[in-house]
Backbone bond lengths (Angstrom), bond angles and torsions (degrees), N, CA, C in turn:
res aa  C-N    CA-C-N  psi(-1)  N-CA   C-N-CA  omega(-1)  CA-C   N-CA-C  phi
1 X - - - 1.451 - - 1.519 108.14 -
2 X 1.299 115.35 136.20 1.456 118.48 179.53 1.526 110.06 -75.35
3 X 1.307 114.88 157.07 1.464 120.09 -179.67 1.520 111.29 -61.22
4 X 1.317 116.91 -36.91 1.467 119.63 -178.66 1.525 111.00 -64.11
5 X 1.330 117.67 -37.17 1.471 120.21 176.82 1.521 110.45 -60.16
6 X 1.319 116.21 -44.87 1.459 120.38 -179.73 1.512 112.61 -64.40
7 X 1.327 116.26 -41.65 1.469 120.35 179.79 1.522 110.32 -65.06
8 X 1.320 116.52 -47.87 1.465 119.98 -179.56 1.523 111.67 -64.63
9 X 1.324 116.52 -40.25 1.463 120.16 178.44 1.526 110.49 -63.64
10 X 1.309 116.91 -41.98 1.467 121.33 178.23 1.529 110.48 -62.39
11 X 1.322 116.98 -48.12 1.464 120.74 -179.84 1.527 111.26 -60.42
12 X 1.320 116.47 -41.98 1.458 120.89 177.86 1.525 110.60 -65.09
13 X 1.318 117.19 -40.34 1.469 120.87 178.65 1.524 110.83 -61.35
14 X 1.323 117.23 -42.84 1.467 121.15 178.65 1.523 109.71 -60.11
15 X 1.330 116.51 -48.41 1.463 120.56 179.87 1.524 111.85 -63.29
16 X 1.323 116.25 -42.22 1.465 120.83 -178.78 1.526 111.10 -64.59
17 X 1.317 117.68 -42.18 1.463 121.01 179.52 1.524 110.30 -64.99
18 X 1.328 116.97 -44.55 1.461 120.31 178.73 1.526 111.00 -60.67
19 X 1.322 116.80 -44.30 1.464 121.29 -179.48 1.523 111.01 -67.82
20 X 1.330 116.82 -45.22 1.461 120.65 179.71 1.523 110.88 -61.14
21 X 1.314 116.69 -39.35 1.463 120.99 178.56 1.523 110.33 -66.19
22 X 1.319 116.83 -45.54 1.464 121.13 -179.31 1.528 111.69 -63.26
23 X 1.326 116.27 -37.23 1.465 120.70 -178.76 1.527 113.23 -87.85
24 X 1.338 116.21 -13.48 1.461 119.55 -175.26 1.517 112.28 70.67
25 X 1.324 116.55 30.21 1.468 121.76 -177.30 1.526 110.49 -125.12
26 X 1.319 116.78 83.26 1.462 120.35 -179.90 1.529 111.60 -64.85
27 X 1.326 117.04 -22.26 1.471 121.37 177.76 1.519 112.19 -62.02
28 X 1.324 116.98 -21.93 1.461 121.00 -179.68 1.525 111.01 -56.69
29 X 1.302 116.68 -38.19 1.470 121.36 -179.31 1.522 110.38 -64.82
30 X 1.320 116.22 -42.49 1.470 120.94 177.74 1.528 110.00 -64.53
31 X 1.334 116.19 -43.23 1.461 120.48 -179.62 1.530 111.51 -61.28
32 X 1.319 116.65 -42.13 1.465 120.14 178.88 1.527 110.10 -65.26
33 X 1.320 117.30 -42.91 1.463 120.92 177.48 1.518 111.80 -59.14
34 X 1.325 116.49 -42.94 1.468 120.61 178.86 1.522 111.38 -65.93
35 X 1.337 115.89 -40.20 1.455 119.68 178.14 1.523 111.14 -63.24
36 X 1.318 116.51 -43.74 1.467 120.18 178.47 1.524 111.19 -61.99
37 X 1.325 116.53 -38.58 1.467 121.24 -177.45 1.520 111.81 -62.30
38 X 1.326 116.49 -28.10 1.463 118.30 179.60 1.530 111.64 -71.29
39 X 1.332 116.28 -15.68 1.469 120.50 178.83 1.522 112.29 -109.21
40 X 1.349 115.85 -41.66 1.468 119.28 -176.82 1.523 109.44 -153.60
41 X 1.315 116.34 111.91 1.461 119.65 178.68 1.526 111.05 -66.47
42 X 1.318 116.93 -30.54 1.465 120.77 179.27 1.518 110.93 -64.93
43 X 1.321 116.61 -47.79 1.463 120.61 179.58 1.528 110.09 -68.60
44 X 1.322 116.92 -38.50 1.465 120.20 178.72 1.526 110.87 -60.48
45 X 1.313 116.83 -43.91 1.468 119.77 179.94 1.522 111.01 -67.60
46 X 1.318 117.36 -38.09 1.469 120.18 176.67 1.531 110.24 -63.11
47 X 1.327 116.91 -41.61 1.459 121.42 177.64 1.523 110.99 -63.12
48 X 1.327 116.38 -48.55 1.473 120.12 -178.73 1.532 111.15 -61.19
49 X 1.310 116.24 -41.21 1.470 119.92 178.34 1.520 110.62 -63.91
50 X 1.321 116.83 -47.15 1.466 120.59 179.59 1.527 110.69 -61.08
51 X 1.316 116.84 -42.28 1.471 120.42 179.97 1.524 110.53 -65.36
52 X 1.325 117.82 -44.52 1.473 120.61 179.63 1.520 111.23 -61.61
53 X 1.323 116.43 -44.03 1.465 120.22 -178.83 1.525 110.27 -63.56
54 X 1.333 116.87 -48.55 1.469 120.21 -178.69 1.521 111.24 -63.70
55 X 1.335 117.54 -41.96 1.472 120.14 179.58 1.523 110.54 -65.92
56 X 1.307 117.24 -36.89 1.471 120.78 177.07 1.524 110.88 -64.18
57 X 1.318 116.30 -42.84 1.471 120.01 178.87 1.514 110.73 -64.88
58 X 1.322 117.27 -42.52 1.470 121.01 178.32 1.525 110.03 -59.25
59 X 1.316 116.65 -46.82 1.477 120.48 -179.69 1.524 111.68 -65.22
60 X 1.322 116.39 -40.09 1.469 120.09 179.04 1.528 110.68 -65.21
61 X 1.318 117.18 -39.66 1.470 120.45 177.86 1.522 111.26 -64.69
62 X 1.333 116.94 -38.80 1.471 120.47 177.34 1.523 110.33 -64.17
63 X 1.325 117.30 -41.42 1.454 121.41 178.05 1.523 110.39 -62.99
64 X 1.315 116.33 -45.79 1.461 121.18 179.09 1.531 110.64 -60.58
65 X 1.325 116.92 -46.12 1.468 120.60 177.89 1.526 111.32 -59.62
66 X 1.311 116.12 -41.42 1.466 120.80 179.47 1.531 111.20 -62.08
67 X 1.320 115.98 -44.01 1.471 119.81 179.19 1.525 111.36 -66.18
68 X 1.316 116.78 -40.95 1.468 120.59 178.65 1.522 110.23 -63.56
69 X 1.330 116.81 -44.76 1.466 120.89 179.43 1.528 111.50 -63.50
70 X 1.319 116.42 -39.67 1.462 119.98 177.95 1.523 111.25 -64.45
71 X 1.312 116.56 -42.23 1.466 120.41 178.85 1.526 110.94 -66.30
72 X 1.324 116.65 -40.06 1.466 121.08 178.31 1.528 110.44 -64.49
73 X 1.322 116.88 -40.29 1.470 120.79 178.95 1.512 110.75 -63.82
74 X 1.337 117.16 -38.93 1.457 120.62 177.41 1.522 110.83 -62.95
75 X 1.308 116.51 -43.23 1.469 121.09 -179.99 1.528 111.25 -65.68
76 X 1.328 116.00 -38.81 1.458 120.61 -179.61 1.527 112.91 -68.82
77 X 1.326 116.08 -28.47 1.474 119.57 -178.73 1.530 112.62 -79.96
78 X 1.300 117.42 -10.52 1.466 120.71 -178.49 1.505 111.14 -88.64
């Protein structure tokens, strides 16, 4: 895969995640991946990978924040 494919797929994944989150439509990411696949399986896979990685990081950060907040609340209650 060329570097430009990866960069464009990443940029599209960022935009798609932001839009899907704002609209409350996580299916949008799947729809975009399917649309890309009809033109280029290479770009579609790069997009899907970028989206999965970014969504995983977002979820992991939320989990980490939740644990930190819970620990801080415990300390504050003592």
